[in-house]
C-alpha positions as CSV (number, residue, x, y, z in Angstrom):
1,D,95.4,247.8,-56.5
2,K,94.6,244.5,-58.3
3,I,92.0,241.9,-58.7
4,A,93.3,238.3,-58.9
5,V,91.6,236.0,-61.3
6,I,92.2,232.4,-60.7
7,Y,91.1,229.9,-63.4
8,A,90.1,226.4,-62.2
9,H,89.3,224.4,-65.3
10,G,89.3,220.6,-65.6
11,D,89.0,217.7,-63.3
12,V,89.7,218.3,-59.6
13,L,92.8,216.2,-58.8
14,L,95.0,215.9,-55.7
15,G,98.6,217.1,-56.1
16,N,100.2,219.4,-58.7
17,M,99.0,218.2,-62.1
18,G,99.6,221.5,-64.0
19,E,97.4,223.4,-66.4
20,G,94.2,221.8,-67.7
21,T,93.3,220.4,-64.3
22,V,92.1,221.8,-61.0
23,S,95.0,220.4,-59.1
24,S,94.8,221.0,-55.3
25,E,98.3,222.1,-54.9
26,R,98.4,224.6,-57.8
27,I,95.0,226.2,-57.2
28,S,95.5,226.4,-53.4
29,K,98.9,228.0,-54.0
30,A,97.4,230.6,-56.3
31,I,94.5,231.4,-53.9
32,R,97.0,231.6,-51.0
33,K,99.3,233.9,-53.0
34,A,96.5,236.2,-53.8
35,R,95.2,236.2,-50.2
36,R,98.6,237.2,-48.8
37,D,99.3,239.9,-51.5
38,S,98.2,243.2,-50.0
39,T,97.9,244.8,-53.4
40,V,95.2,242.3,-54.4
41,K,91.9,243.7,-53.2
42,A,89.6,240.9,-54.4
43,I,89.8,237.4,-55.8
44,V,87.8,236.0,-58.7
45,L,87.7,232.2,-58.8
46,R,86.6,231.2,-62.3
47,V,85.4,227.6,-62.2
48,N,84.7,225.3,-65.1
49,S,84.8,221.8,-63.6
50,G,82.5,218.8,-63.3
51,G,84.4,217.8,-60.1
52,G,86.7,215.0,-59.1
53,S,88.5,214.2,-55.9
54,A,86.7,215.0,-52.7
55,L,90.0,215.4,-50.8
56,A,91.4,217.7,-53.4
57,S,88.2,219.7,-53.4
58,D,88.4,220.1,-49.6
59,V,92.1,221.3,-49.8
60,I,91.1,224.0,-52.3
61,W,87.9,224.8,-50.3
62,R,90.1,225.5,-47.2
63,E,92.2,228.1,-49.1
64,A,89.1,229.7,-50.6
65,E,87.5,229.8,-47.1
66,L,90.6,231.5,-45.7
67,A,90.6,234.0,-48.6
68,S,87.0,234.8,-48.1
69,K,87.8,235.9,-44.5
70,T,90.4,238.4,-45.6
71,K,89.1,239.9,-48.8
72,P,86.2,239.7,-51.2
73,L,86.0,236.3,-53.0
74,V,83.8,236.1,-56.1
75,A,83.0,232.9,-57.9
76,S,82.3,232.9,-61.6
77,M,81.0,229.6,-63.1
78,G,81.8,228.5,-66.6
79,D,80.0,225.9,-68.6
80,V,79.9,223.6,-65.6
81,A,80.6,223.9,-61.9
82,A,79.3,220.7,-60.4
83,S,80.3,218.4,-57.6
84,G,83.9,219.3,-56.6
85,G,83.7,222.3,-58.9
86,Y,80.9,223.6,-56.8
87,Y,82.5,222.5,-53.5
88,I,85.6,224.8,-54.1
89,L,83.5,227.9,-54.7
90,A,81.0,227.4,-51.8
91,P,82.8,230.0,-49.6
92,A,82.6,232.8,-52.1
93,D,80.8,236.0,-51.1
94,S,79.0,236.0,-54.4
95,I,78.5,233.3,-57.1
96,F,77.7,234.3,-60.7
97,A,76.5,231.7,-63.3
98,H,75.3,231.9,-66.8
99,P,71.7,230.6,-67.3
100,N,73.2,227.7,-69.2
101,T,75.8,226.7,-66.5
102,V,75.4,223.2,-65.3
103,T,75.8,223.3,-61.5
104,G,75.0,221.5,-58.3
105,S,75.4,217.7,-58.2
106,I,76.2,217.4,-54.6
107,G,76.9,213.7,-54.5
108,V,79.6,211.4,-53.4
109,F,80.4,207.9,-54.5
110,G,83.1,205.3,-54.1
111,M,84.0,202.4,-56.3
112,L,86.3,199.5,-55.8
113,P,86.9,197.0,-58.6
114,N,86.6,193.3,-58.0
115,V,88.8,191.5,-60.6
116,Q,88.7,188.1,-58.9
117,P,86.3,186.5,-61.4
118,F,88.4,187.8,-64.3
119,M,91.7,186.7,-62.8
120,N,90.3,183.3,-61.8
121,N,88.1,182.5,-64.8
122,K,89.9,184.2,-67.7
123,L,93.6,184.1,-66.6
124,G,93.6,181.2,-64.2
125,I,95.3,183.3,-61.5
126,T,94.4,183.0,-57.9
127,V,95.6,185.1,-55.0
128,D,96.5,183.9,-51.5
129,V,96.7,186.3,-48.6
130,A,98.4,186.3,-45.2
131,K,97.3,189.2,-43.0
132,T,97.5,190.3,-39.4
133,H,94.1,191.9,-39.2
134,P,90.7,190.9,-40.8
135,H,90.7,194.3,-42.6
136,A,94.4,194.5,-43.5
137,D,93.6,194.0,-47.2
138,I,90.3,196.0,-47.3
139,G,89.8,197.4,-50.8
140,T,91.9,194.8,-52.6
141,P,90.6,194.2,-56.1
142,F,91.3,190.4,-55.7
143,R,88.2,189.6,-53.7
144,P,84.7,191.0,-53.0
145,L,84.1,193.2,-50.0
146,T,82.5,191.5,-47.0
147,R,79.2,192.9,-45.6
148,E,81.2,194.6,-42.8
149,E,83.7,196.2,-45.3
150,K,80.8,197.5,-47.4
151,S,79.4,199.1,-44.3
152,I,82.8,200.7,-43.6
153,F,83.0,202.1,-47.1
154,Q,79.4,203.3,-47.0
155,S,80.2,205.2,-43.8
156,M,83.2,206.8,-45.4
157,V,81.0,207.9,-48.4
158,K,78.4,209.3,-46.0
159,D,81.0,211.2,-44.0
160,T,82.3,212.8,-47.2
161,Y,78.8,213.7,-48.3
162,D,78.0,215.2,-44.9
163,S,81.1,217.4,-45.1
164,F,80.1,218.5,-48.6
165,I,76.6,219.5,-47.4
166,E,78.2,221.3,-44.4
167,R,80.6,223.3,-46.6
168,V,77.8,224.4,-48.9
169,S,75.4,225.1,-46.0
170,D,78.0,227.3,-44.3
171,G,79.1,229.1,-47.5
172,R,75.6,229.8,-48.8
173,E,74.1,230.5,-45.4
174,M,71.5,227.7,-45.8
175,S,70.4,225.0,-43.5
176,P,71.9,221.6,-44.2
177,E,68.4,220.3,-44.8
178,E,67.9,223.0,-47.5
179,V,71.1,222.1,-49.2
180,D,70.4,218.3,-49.0
181,A,66.9,218.9,-50.6
């Protein structure tokens, strides 16, 4: 009988970025392997991360959620377990933190650069666009967002935030309102 200890240290990133990051593919694979191994009786997820990609966090969360349904899942927080670092450990049966652990930070943001003034004013470069739909080039860095596009992006940020609140609410057996507060 064994206890699997999975270390999730660094920024939460989508894909397989190797050691020093909490890459969704590598960490999910490790959790899945421990979940499927009948000799592993419990899993400890040691998190030291300030967060990162919401999608990568959700991919890891899914594996942690599946694992918590089959065997004990214990989370151990390092120096920091915030944002996506907290998201991935929300399904744990128990969470342990040092009094100095920085945790929480349930928040979501999105940023899109607008380099149009720089390109035009500093480099003298302009961009012409031909498109088949008014939003075909949404998110391009070569023009500011329209009011409608800002609304679309705000809706996407809100949906991601609501999912985050739901994951924590379910995992910690709290109401969404308690988590949001």
